[in-house]
C-alpha positions in Angstrom: 171.9 320.2 162.7 172.5 323.0 165.2 173.2 322.0 168.8 172.0 324.5 171.4 172.5 324.4 175.1 171.4 326.4 178.2 173.4 325.4 181.3 172.0 326.7 184.5 172.6 326.0 188.2 169.4 324.0 188.5 168.7 322.5 185.1 170.4 322.1 181.7 168.5 322.2 178.4 170.0 320.8 175.2 168.3 320.8 171.8 168.9 320.0 168.1 167.6 322.6 165.6 167.4 322.8 161.9 168.4 326.0 160.1 165.5 328.2 159.0 165.3 331.8 157.7 163.1 333.3 160.4 164.4 331.3 163.4 165.9 327.9 163.8 163.3 325.0 164.1 163.6 322.8 167.1 163.6 319.1 166.3 164.3 317.6 169.8 165.2 318.9 173.2 165.8 317.4 176.6 166.1 318.8 180.1 168.5 317.5 182.7 169.0 318.3 186.5 172.4 319.9 186.4 173.5 318.6 189.8 172.7 315.0 188.9 175.8 315.0 186.6 179.5 315.2 187.3 180.3 317.4 184.3 178.9 319.0 181.2 180.4 316.3 179.0 178.4 313.7 181.0 175.2 315.6 180.0 176.3 315.8 176.4 176.7 312.0 176.5 173.2 311.5 178.0 171.7 313.8 175.4 173.4 311.8 172.5 171.9 308.6 174.0 168.4 310.1 174.5 168.1 311.4 170.9 168.0 307.7 169.7 169.2 308.5 166.2 172.4 309.5 164.5 172.9 313.3 164.0 175.6 315.5 162.7 176.3 318.9 164.4 177.4 321.7 162.0 177.5 324.4 164.6 176.9 324.7 168.4 176.3 327.4 170.9 175.9 326.9 174.7 174.7 329.5 177.2 176.3 329.2 180.6 175.2 330.7 183.9 178.6 332.3 184.6 181.3 334.5 183.0 182.7 333.3 179.7 186.4 334.1 179.0 187.4 333.1 175.5 186.5 329.4 174.9 186.0 328.5 178.6 183.4 329.3 181.2 182.8 328.5 184.9 179.3 328.2 186.3 178.9 330.5 189.2 176.6 328.4 191.5 178.0 324.9 191.0 181.7 325.4 190.1 181.8 323.5 186.8 184.3 324.4 184.1 183.0 324.1 180.5 185.2 324.4 177.4 184.1 324.9 173.8 186.9 322.3 173.0 184.8 319.7 174.8 181.9 320.2 172.4 184.3 320.2 169.4 185.8 316.9 170.6 182.4 315.3 171.2 180.6 316.3 168.0 183.4 317.1 165.5 182.5 320.7 164.6 184.8 323.7 164.8 181.8 326.1 164.8 181.4 326.2 168.6 180.7 329.2 170.9 180.1 329.6 174.6 177.9 332.5 175.7 176.8 333.8 179.0 173.3 332.5 179.6 171.6 335.9 179.5 173.6 336.8 176.4 172.1 333.7 174.8 168.6 334.7 175.9 169.2 338.1 174.5 169.7 336.6 171.0 166.1 335.3 171.2 164.2 338.5 171.7 164.1 339.6 168.1 162.5 336.2 167.0 160.0 335.7 169.8 156.4 335.6 168.7 153.5 337.8 170.1 152.2 334.8 172.2 155.7 334.3 173.7 155.8 337.6 175.5 153.4 339.7 177.7 153.5 343.5 177.8 153.7 345.3 181.1 154.2 348.7 179.3 153.7 349.2 175.6 155.8 352.4 175.5 157.1 353.8 172.3 159.8 351.5 170.9 162.5 353.1 168.9 163.8 351.2 165.9 167.2 352.8 166.4 167.4 352.1 170.1 169.0 349.6 172.5 167.4 346.9 174.6 168.2 345.0 177.8 167.3 341.6 179.3 167.0 340.8 183.0 166.1 337.4 184.4 165.7 336.1 187.9 165.8 332.3 188.5 168.3 330.3 190.4 170.5 333.4 190.0 170.0 336.9 188.5 171.2 337.5 185.0 171.5 340.7 183.0 172.5 341.5 179.4 172.5 344.4 177.0 171.5 344.6 173.4 173.3 347.5 171.7 172.2 348.8 168.3 175.3 348.6 166.0 174.9 349.3 162.3 171.2 348.7 162.5 171.3 345.4 164.3 171.0 344.5 168.0 174.2 342.9 169.4 174.1 341.1 172.7 176.7 342.0 175.3 177.0 339.9 178.5 177.1 341.2 182.0 177.6 340.0 185.6 175.4 342.8 186.9 173.5 340.3 189.1 176.5 340.3 191.4 176.6 344.1 191.7 175.7 345.8 195.0 172.0 345.9 195.9 170.7 349.5 196.1 168.3 350.0 198.9 165.5 352.6 198.3 163.5 352.5 201.5 164.1 352.2 205.2 162.8 348.6 205.1 165.3 347.7 202.3 168.0 349.4 204.4 167.2 346.9 207.2 167.4 344.1 204.6 170.8 345.3 203.5 172.1 345.1 207.1 170.8 341.6 207.4 172.5 340.6 204.1 175.7 342.3 205.0 175.8 340.5 208.4 175.1 337.2 206.7 177.2 337.4 203.5 179.6 340.2 204.1 178.0 342.4 201.4 174.6 342.8 199.8 174.4 342.0 196.2 171.4 342.1 193.9 171.2 338.3 193.3 170.8 337.8 197.1 167.4 339.6 196.7 166.3 338.8 193.1 166.6 335.0 192.7 165.0 331.9 194.1 167.5 332.0 197.0 166.9 335.7 197.2 163.2 335.2 197.8 164.2 332.9 200.7 166.4 335.7 202.1 163.4 338.0 202.0 161.3 335.3 203.7 163.8 335.1 206.5 163.9 338.9 206.8 160.1 339.4 206.9 159.6 336.5 209.4 162.0 337.7 212.0 160.2 337.6 215.2 157.3 335.5 213.7 156.9 332.0 212.5 155.6 331.1 209.0 152.4 329.2 209.2 152.8 327.8 205.7 156.5 327.3 204.8 158.4 325.7 207.6 161.4 324.3 205.7 163.5 326.5 203.5 166.0 323.8 202.6 163.9 322.0 200.0 164.3 322.8 196.3 160.7 323.9 196.0 160.9 326.3 198.9 160.9 329.5 196.8 157.9 328.3 194.9 156.0 327.5 198.1 156.8 331.0 199.5 155.5 332.7 196.3 152.4 330.4 196.3 151.7 331.3 200.0 152.0 334.9 199.2 149.8 334.8 196.1 147.2 332.9 198.1 147.4 335.4 201.0 148.0 332.6 203.4 150.8 334.3 205.4 151.2 338.0 205.8 155.0 337.7 206.1 155.2 335.8 202.8 153.0 338.5 201.2 155.4 341.1 202.3 158.4 339.0 201.1 156.9 338.7 197.6 155.9 342.4 197.6 159.4 343.4 198.4 160.7 341.0 195.7 158.5 342.4 193.0 159.2 346.0 193.9 163.0 345.4 194.0 162.7 343.5 190.7 161.0 346.5 189.0 163.6 348.9 190.4 166.5 346.8 189.2 164.9 346.4 185.8 164.7 350.2 185.7 168.3 350.6 186.7 169.4 348.3 183.9 167.1 350.1 181.4 168.8 353.4 182.3 172.3 351.9 182.0 171.5 350.6 178.6 169.2 353.4 177.5 166.8 350.7 176.4 164.5 352.6 174.2 163.9 349.5 172.0 162.6 347.4 174.9 163.2 345.8 178.3 162.7 342.1 178.5 162.1 340.2 181.8 163.0 336.6 181.5 163.9 333.7 183.8 161.8 331.1 185.5 160.3 333.3 188.3 158.4 336.0 186.4 155.9 333.8 184.6 155.1 332.1 187.9 154.3 335.3 189.7 152.7 337.2 186.9 149.7 338.3 189.0 152.0 340.0 191.5 154.1 341.6 188.7 151.0 342.9 187.0 149.5 344.6 190.1 151.4 347.8 189.4 154.3 347.8 192.0 156.8 346.4 189.5 156.2 349.2 187.0 155.9 351.8 189.6 159.3 351.0 190.9 160.6 350.7 187.3 159.5 354.3 186.5 160.1 356.0 189.8 163.5 357.4 189.0 163.3 361.2 188.5 164.5 363.0 186.5 164.4 360.0 184.1 160.8 358.8 184.8 159.5 360.1 181.5 162.3 358.3 179.6 161.5 355.1 181.4 157.7 355.5 180.8 158.4 355.4 177.0 160.4 352.1 177.1 158.4 349.0 176.2 158.6 346.4 179.0 157.8 342.8 178.3 157.8 339.5 180.2 159.2 336.6 178.3 156.8 333.7 178.6 158.7 331.2 176.6 160.4 328.9 179.1 163.3 327.9 176.8 164.1 331.3 175.4 167.7 330.8 176.4 167.9 327.6 174.4 166.3 329.3 171.4 168.7 332.2 171.6 171.7 329.8 171.7 170.3 328.2 168.5 170.0 331.6 166.9 173.6 332.3 167.7 174.7 328.9 166.4 173.0 329.6 163.1 174.8 332.9 162.9 178.2 331.1 163.2 177.5 329.4 159.9 176.2 332.6 158.3 179.5 334.3 159.1 181.7 331.7 157.4 
């Protein structure tokens, strides 16, 4: 069996997969609230109990929402340390790898089915080109897929913590607010669940929200987007409009940095929930509005990943590759 994991700031997914030629077949998977556990090993123990049957792990790969250095990783938003040696000790396999969570998701893009993605721009994909993945959720992740000897190879990034680039006078005002609040303005402070709340605070300055009055609850970002999609609060509408436009612009930035002529993939938990807003044109307008590179960007395929556990699948794909390389 292959053990795959996707450890995020909000939830952790673990699954057992069987080897298969096209893509690993999931046999069982479970989701756990990350903050309900004191450590990753505690979640591994819970998973082993929940499977309810003996299993043998031949290879394992775990995507982690934070930078991976060698065989260790530290989650950015909750301060956990995770070690590949923990997995080896728990399951007895030496074929263990830790990946950045977006690096893991990137490994899924070549095996996703047509019903697991939705096209925003068909473009003209090049079989010799690179691809990129961007995903807003609890945080903002980015990864590159570089074409090396005919195959796409995932390369991790911490681009979500790069500086946020304002494009409009309104966004310049937002940058001032973020700088005053956090000391600097980074992309994740705009493009994430907490980032949507920052936009809510920004657009509601001087006016009360008639719909979302408590931003401290876990479902606050979802309630802001629902308020905006339903047109129930003009300030929420503006917050979501700014979010979608900034998301498209940053996806375009990443596409240019990676020269993503093979495709741009938009993953994460937020995009599928606000598809109607993403499809209204402002996302792609901001994506392409980068002269003199607008024509290049207009030829890049852009797809939203609809599969909610794409990161888990990608980790399984990588775990399978560990066996193939031995």
